[in-house]
NUKEMI-237255 format. One line per field, with one value per residue (C-alpha): residue number from 1; chain; x, z, y. Coordinates in steps of 0.001 Angstrom, whole numbers, plus 500000, padded with zeros to 6 digits. Example, Ala and Ser with C-alpha at 12.3 -4.5 7.8 and 13.67 -1.06 7.14 Angstrom:
BEGIN
seq (1, 2)
mol (A, A)
east (512300, 513670)
up (507800, 507140)
north (495500, 498940)
% end
This chain:
BEGIN
seq (1, 2, 3, 4, 5, 6, 7, 8, 9, 10, 11, 12, 13, 14, 15, 16, 17, 18, 19, 20, 21, 22, 23, 24, 25, 26, 27, 28, 29, 30, 31, 32, 33, 34, 35, 36, 37, 38, 39, 40, 41, 42, 43, 44, 45, 46, 47, 48, 49, 50, 51, 52, 53, 54, 55, 56, 57, 58, 59, 60, 61, 62, 63, 64, 65, 66, 67, 68, 69, 70, 71, 72, 73, 74, 75, 76, 77, 78, 79, 80, 81, 82, 83, 84, 85, 86, 87, 88, 89, 90, 91, 92, 93, 94, 95, 96, 97, 98, 99, 100, 101, 102, 103, 104, 105, 106, 107, 108, 109, 110, 111, 112, 113, 114, 115, 116, 117, 118, 119, 120, 121, 122, 123, 124, 125, 126, 127, 128, 129, 130, 131, 132, 133, 134, 135, 136, 137, 138, 139, 140, 141, 142, 143, 144, 145, 146, 147, 148, 149, 150, 151, 152, 153, 154, 155, 156, 157, 158, 159, 160, 161, 162, 163, 164, 165, 166, 167, 168, 169, 170, 171, 172, 173, 174, 175, 176, 177, 178, 179, 180, 181, 182, 183, 184, 185, 186, 187, 188, 189, 190, 191, 192, 193, 194, 195, 196, 197, 198, 199, 200, 201, 202, 203, 204, 205, 206, 207, 208, 209, 210, 211, 212, 213, 214, 215, 216, 217, 218, 219, 220, 221, 222, 223, 224, 225, 226, 227, 228, 229, 230, 231, 232, 233, 234, 235, 236, 237, 238, 239, 240, 241, 242, 243, 244, 245, 246, 247, 248, 249, 250, 251, 252, 253, 254, 255, 256, 257, 258, 259, 260, 261, 262, 263, 264, 265, 266, 267, 268, 269, 270, 271, 272, 273, 274, 275, 276, 277, 278, 279, 280, 281, 282, 283, 284, 285, 286, 287, 288, 289, 290, 291, 292, 293, 294, 295, 296, 297, 298, 299, 300, 301, 302, 303, 304, 305, 306, 307, 308, 309, 310, 311, 312, 313, 314, 315, 316, 317, 318, 319, 320, 321, 322, 323, 324, 325, 326, 327, 328, 329, 330, 331, 332, 333, 334, 335, 336, 337, 338, 339, 340, 341, 342, 343, 344, 345, 346, 347, 348, 349, 350, 351, 352, 353, 354, 355, 356, 357, 358, 359, 360, 361, 362, 363, 364, 365, 366, 367, 368, 369, 370, 371, 372, 373, 374, 375, 376, 377, 378, 379, 380, 381, 382, 383, 384, 385, 386, 387, 388, 389, 390, 391, 392, 393, 394, 395, 396, 397, 398, 399, 400, 401, 402, 403, 404, 405, 406, 407, 408, 409, 410, 411, 412, 413, 414, 415, 416)
mol (A, A, A, A, A, A, A, A, A, A, A, A, A, A, A, A, A, A, A, A, A, A, A, A, A, A, A, A, A, A, A, A, A, A, A, A, A, A, A, A, A, A, A, A, A, A, A, A, A, A, A, A, A, A, A, A, A, A, A, A, A, A, A, A, A, A, A, A, A, A, A, A, A, A, A, A, A, A, A, A, A, A, A, A, A, A, A, A, A, A, A, A, A, A, A, A, A, A, A, A, A, A, A, A, A, A, A, A, A, A, A, A, A, A, A, A, A, A, A, A, A, A, A, A, A, A, A, A, A, A, A, A, A, A, A, A, A, A, A, A, A, A, A, A, A, A, A, A, A, A, A, A, A, A, A, A, A, A, A, A, A, A, A, A, A, A, A, A, A, A, A, A, A, A, A, A, A, A, A, A, A, A, A, A, A, A, A, A, A, A, A, A, A, A, A, A, A, A, A, A, A, A, A, A, A, A, A, A, A, A, A, A, A, A, A, A, A, A, A, A, A, A, A, A, A, A, A, A, A, A, A, A, A, A, A, A, A, A, A, A, A, A, A, A, A, A, A, A, A, A, A, A, A, A, A, A, A, A, A, A, A, A, A, A, A, A, A, A, A, A, A, A, A, A, A, A, A, A, A, A, A, A, A, A, A, A, A, A, A, A, A, A, A, A, A, A, A, A, A, A, A, A, A, A, A, A, A, A, A, A, A, A, A, A, A, A, A, A, A, A, A, A, A, A, A, A, A, A, A, A, A, A, A, A, A, A, A, A, A, A, A, A, A, A, A, A, A, A, A, A, A, A, A, A, A, A, A, A, A, A, A, A, A, A, A, A, A, A, A, A, A, A, A, A, A, A, A, A, A, A, A, A, A, A, A, A, A, A, A, A, A, A, A, A, A, A, A, A, A, A, A, A, A, A, A, A, A, A, A, A, A, A, A, A, A, A)
east (500440, 502648, 502636, 499824, 501711, 505516, 505444, 504272, 507983, 509375, 507763, 508147, 505926, 503864, 505748, 508791, 509780, 511055, 511739, 512229, 514742, 518502, 519513, 517120, 518194, 522042, 520993, 523108, 519847, 517892, 520740, 521297, 517268, 517726, 520611, 518435, 515057, 518013, 519024, 515115, 513888, 517010, 515449, 512047, 514022, 512984, 515270, 515925, 516618, 513510, 511379, 508393, 511109, 514128, 512382, 511055, 514102, 513875, 510677, 510217, 512864, 510695, 507685, 508922, 511000, 507793, 506146, 508319, 508754, 507025, 510247, 511568, 508350, 506894, 503908, 503999, 504616, 501425, 498950, 499925, 499095, 495791, 495046, 492755, 491978, 488322, 487853, 485819, 484865, 488415, 490419, 493988, 494241, 495936, 496769, 493333, 491053, 487928, 484311, 485626, 483478, 484326, 485821, 485388, 487473, 486665, 486791, 490432, 492072, 495343, 497889, 500720, 503592, 502473, 500503, 503805, 503362, 501177, 504104, 506499, 506746, 504024, 501540, 498314, 498609, 502555, 500341, 497417, 499820, 502150, 499238, 497995, 501652, 502340, 499326, 499027, 502727, 502453, 499056, 498620, 494967, 492959, 493012, 493313, 491210, 492453, 490463, 492039, 490111, 492707, 492466, 494985, 495064, 495057, 497113, 497197, 500060, 500167, 499452, 496487, 494509, 494854, 493135, 490331, 489557, 486770, 489274, 488629, 490760, 490687, 491332, 489995, 491221, 490099, 493044, 492681, 494807, 494161, 495530, 494529, 491459, 491602, 494017, 491523, 489544, 486628, 486615, 483401, 484972, 485579, 481662, 480946, 483294, 482240, 478508, 479865, 481544, 478197, 476844, 480320, 479523, 482496, 482232, 484368, 483420, 485181, 488571, 491665, 493560, 497417, 497675, 495211, 495829, 499028, 501037, 497463, 496811, 498431, 497121, 500432, 502487, 504382, 507253, 510598, 513994, 516568, 517020, 520761, 519412, 520820, 516696, 516549, 519852, 518280, 515095, 517846, 519005, 516433, 514782, 518399, 517917, 514725, 516522, 514970, 517417, 516762, 517539, 514580, 512581, 509248, 511781, 513832, 511506, 510769, 513141, 512324, 508573, 508464, 510690, 508596, 505700, 507493, 508507, 504890, 505439, 507979, 505973, 507941, 505783, 502479, 503796, 504045, 501148, 498419, 500851, 500236, 496102, 496101, 492614, 491672, 488363, 485889, 482906, 481695, 479977, 477255, 476248, 472789, 471140, 474446, 474056, 476475, 477475, 479616, 481481, 481783, 483469, 486673, 489030, 492355, 495458, 498615, 501670, 502344, 505413, 506491, 506064, 505905, 503183, 499538, 496560, 493525, 489865, 487669, 487388, 484654, 484860, 482321, 482181, 479465, 478633, 475625, 475746, 475932, 479619, 481377, 480495, 484356, 484554, 484816, 487424, 489401, 489060, 489906, 492865, 493934, 493417, 495747, 498472, 498607, 498154, 500876, 503424, 504863, 502334, 500561, 496998, 496359, 498644, 497202, 493522, 494751, 496834, 493839, 491803, 494242, 494339, 490613, 489763, 492172, 489121, 486462, 486140, 487725, 484520, 485893, 485303, 486972, 486760, 489521, 488148, 490753, 492073, 495836, 497420, 500119, 497669, 496470, 500138, 501662, 500985, 497461, 496931, 493458, 490881, 488556, 489927, 489462, 490643, 488763, 490545, 488733, 490167, 488081, 488081, 486221, 482161, 482957, 485617, 483213, 479543, 478774, 475181, 477395, 479905, 477254, 475185, 477933, 478689, 475204, 475789, 478260, 477896, 477887, 480377, 483770)
up (500322, 499681, 495576, 496144, 498367, 498140, 496879, 500392, 501902, 498844, 500859, 503577, 506804, 508164, 510758, 508340, 509321, 506134, 505291, 501618, 498566, 498439, 501907, 503648, 502774, 503104, 506573, 509301, 510950, 507933, 506893, 510401, 510177, 506799, 507808, 510664, 508683, 506266, 509474, 510995, 506995, 506930, 510300, 508574, 506486, 503882, 500420, 500692, 497162, 496069, 494235, 496639, 499598, 497920, 498590, 501707, 504262, 503206, 503344, 506506, 507797, 506525, 507673, 511272, 511080, 510263, 512824, 515487, 513976, 516906, 518469, 516457, 517013, 519991, 520756, 521058, 517448, 516629, 519185, 519449, 515278, 516705, 519338, 518641, 521723, 523058, 526520, 528501, 532279, 533097, 532015, 532051, 532465, 529416, 526102, 525022, 527899, 526957, 528501, 531559, 530422, 528815, 525454, 524552, 520924, 521058, 518427, 516955, 515176, 516502, 516033, 517820, 517777, 520139, 515766, 518168, 521580, 519216, 516591, 518783, 520800, 523724, 525977, 526858, 529845, 528923, 525602, 527835, 530696, 527393, 525920, 529401, 530513, 526496, 526035, 529854, 529474, 526178, 526172, 530151, 530612, 533844, 533281, 530984, 530722, 528295, 527499, 525302, 523909, 522522, 520125, 520075, 517694, 519460, 516922, 517604, 517451, 514454, 516459, 518670, 515422, 514249, 517502, 517727, 514897, 516897, 518561, 519144, 517037, 519121, 522717, 523829, 526419, 527916, 529849, 531192, 532616, 533932, 534646, 536737, 537272, 536282, 538737, 541406, 539580, 541791, 540520, 539010, 535960, 535407, 536140, 533433, 530917, 531318, 531370, 527166, 526973, 528029, 524232, 523417, 526136, 528269, 532020, 535216, 535639, 532456, 533115, 533573, 536172, 536586, 539347, 538316, 534854, 534530, 532959, 531125, 528427, 525584, 524544, 523636, 526626, 528515, 531035, 529470, 529435, 527102, 524334, 522400, 519333, 516077, 515400, 518842, 518545, 515385, 516960, 519755, 516796, 515241, 518619, 519101, 515367, 516641, 519483, 521845, 524673, 524433, 528428, 529046, 531714, 529117, 526477, 527600, 526770, 523306, 521150, 522660, 522488, 518646, 517780, 519141, 517100, 514099, 514405, 513692, 510115, 509759, 507783, 507408, 510819, 508675, 505635, 507187, 509119, 505809, 503928, 506657, 506403, 503444, 501739, 498758, 497094, 499333, 496878, 493833, 490701, 488217, 485690, 486914, 490307, 490909, 493400, 494412, 498017, 500636, 503774, 504933, 507206, 507805, 510023, 508529, 510253, 507255, 507945, 505025, 503226, 502389, 505831, 508285, 509177, 510275, 508237, 509637, 508000, 506380, 503769, 501764, 499771, 497343, 495019, 492777, 493577, 493526, 496704, 500682, 502166, 504982, 508084, 509007, 505648, 507692, 509663, 506443, 504994, 507713, 508375, 504021, 505103, 507927, 506333, 503423, 506346, 508327, 506063, 504483, 502570, 499862, 499905, 496017, 496310, 499265, 497565, 494524, 496502, 498365, 495463, 493996, 497241, 497769, 494024, 494433, 497548, 496237, 492299, 489774, 489627, 492999, 494261, 497148, 498357, 500965, 503130, 505071, 507228, 506565, 509352, 507215, 505676, 509209, 510365, 507163, 503999, 503375, 507509, 506875, 509801, 508955, 505661, 503947, 501018, 499024, 496456, 494361, 492975, 490501, 488824, 486567, 485978, 488210, 485927, 482691, 484482, 486108, 486947, 489314, 490582, 491460, 493067, 495368, 496157, 497420, 500102, 502270, 505190, 504508, 506721, 508408)
north (500166, 502346, 503062, 505878, 508331, 508071, 511477, 512628, 512514, 515086, 517615, 519993, 519155, 521289, 523241, 523178, 519572, 518141, 514617, 512924, 513971, 513319, 514828, 512710, 509446, 510263, 511260, 509201, 508334, 506757, 505037, 503633, 502346, 501072, 498846, 497242, 496903, 494637, 492682, 492361, 491149, 488477, 487765, 486974, 484652, 487063, 487955, 491611, 491906, 490441, 493322, 494237, 494608, 496553, 499984, 498489, 499734, 503183, 503338, 501506, 504814, 507257, 506176, 505891, 509131, 510808, 509439, 510572, 514150, 515671, 515217, 518511, 520374, 522312, 523593, 527446, 527028, 525794, 526551, 530253, 531415, 529718, 531662, 534967, 537753, 538131, 539486, 538346, 537256, 536606, 539435, 539352, 535507, 533361, 535150, 534578, 536351, 534185, 534574, 532575, 528985, 525917, 525674, 522237, 520567, 517079, 514076, 515614, 512262, 510761, 508242, 507313, 504040, 503224, 516842, 517095, 514899, 511803, 511723, 510298, 506874, 506974, 505353, 507096, 508886, 510087, 511315, 512231, 514648, 515992, 517680, 519017, 520244, 522288, 523658, 524676, 526027, 527640, 529556, 530015, 529341, 528756, 525384, 522546, 519074, 516182, 513233, 510870, 507421, 505107, 501939, 499876, 496679, 493539, 491405, 487980, 485405, 483356, 480316, 481629, 483066, 479700, 478695, 481223, 483540, 485959, 487047, 491115, 493176, 496580, 497346, 500868, 502653, 506516, 508237, 511713, 514696, 518029, 521422, 524327, 524529, 520689, 520069, 518086, 515305, 515911, 519435, 521391, 521930, 518481, 517789, 520699, 518676, 515208, 516736, 518121, 514371, 512769, 511804, 510347, 507767, 508976, 509048, 508759, 505202, 504000, 506037, 504611, 506883, 506775, 504270, 501754, 499703, 501655, 498214, 496769, 499195, 497845, 494177, 492955, 494473, 491761, 491871, 491234, 491957, 493515, 491035, 490281, 488493, 490503, 491376, 493106, 494664, 496412, 497192, 498868, 500722, 502134, 503523, 504866, 506764, 508021, 510053, 507944, 506388, 502308, 502358, 504469, 502403, 502727, 500955, 498386, 495211, 497119, 494872, 491516, 492298, 494153, 490869, 488331, 490082, 490221, 486746, 485974, 486455, 484326, 481638, 477900, 476334, 477359, 476358, 472839, 472812, 473457, 471161, 468309, 468936, 466692, 468381, 466958, 468676, 469450, 469762, 468356, 470499, 469309, 470661, 471128, 472859, 474911, 477833, 480337, 480027, 482016, 482235, 485661, 487549, 485428, 487129, 488639, 489541, 490518, 492637, 495204, 494331, 497395, 499451, 496704, 497996, 495378, 495582, 493692, 492978, 490834, 488354, 487105, 483772, 483106, 479370, 477845, 474395, 472235, 470505, 471414, 471085, 469874, 471676, 472563, 474393, 477587, 476872, 474871, 478248, 480645, 478466, 479274, 482920, 482748, 480649, 483772, 486200, 485618, 486503, 490116, 491031, 493326, 493172, 492634, 489698, 488283, 487613, 486359, 483549, 483128, 482796, 480366, 477936, 478208, 477194, 473465, 472804, 474467, 473781, 476471, 478766, 481111, 484649, 486276, 490151, 491361, 494515, 496026, 498814, 499355, 501121, 502368, 504809, 505987, 506646, 507901, 509098, 510439, 509696, 509211, 507421, 505201, 504791, 500916, 499247, 496376, 494030, 491241, 488086, 486261, 482753, 480297, 481643, 484729, 486306, 486599, 486352, 489889, 488678, 485800, 488427, 490467, 488349, 487275, 491219, 491826, 488785, 491314, 492946, 496873, 497179, 495019)
% end
């Protein structure tokens, strides 16, 4: 999913932070990240000279450096230009004055690796605190309250995905931070603030505090120490190249956690599993009484080979058969999806591979539709929340019969 927006990096980003161009590619931080990504790819058993991976190290370096550009920005440069004087009840307090009441700015989309404060290596509570403190310091209002509603991808490992395909895709966490007149959590201002937020189903009851659930916000977080493998060392190098201290307590286990997650896409074991299933054709097709049948909403998790960022979604499979097939068909098809998903992939190739594999099980008349959300389209490039990419592969009758395609597409739910 990188072909559409390569030019995004050859421009001056907002607030004067520039990425792209020959100079960027030669910077030591970029080169160090590229070298580290090559180590990671080789650790997964990949050929770094394969056509689809040749530019991956540079793409990842660009994405990571853009995704952490907030370290080079400051609140004053961003916020001050948006303020205007309006005298009110609290004349003399704050640069903007105001009418002495609450000003609510809500539903600001953000993406963080884990814009000033979001474009950094983050966790939700620290992000809320940094936004709050930054606004308080630079604007000097009576008080600042920040509520963050964060969603984290619950990405299963390859083994658990095969065992349970209905795992929840997202884990939500809500955190808050306050300063000045919002310094006390039981203040009247907080009550007013939550009154304004009530239509967003945000209450004090579902809010995480700084002391409770402190380490449980990340669905993939486990306590671990520093690793010593070449892949661990490569991730440590990436962290250092982004200007961060790998010895910071929040980051000490990050290389090992990341490598453990990334290793899900080393597919040699999956290859043996699917080859060992020994499936033959699951259905026969007679010339009469054929019907279009379907298996919908098969779960998909995969990793974009262009940016090493996850994408996830649903797979819908249609086929032509004159008879009902085995009740275990859905689990078999789900295994096929996981087999092709837990690799470095592009969605177009993934869709075609699923169709070709399924055709050996269900005959030659196959249609496969993949609907997926790509984090590389949220965290970089167009940075579009809610964007969804659909791809389709057709074989046999579906390749030349528009009515058959239309009949199947009508069966697909409107949303993931």
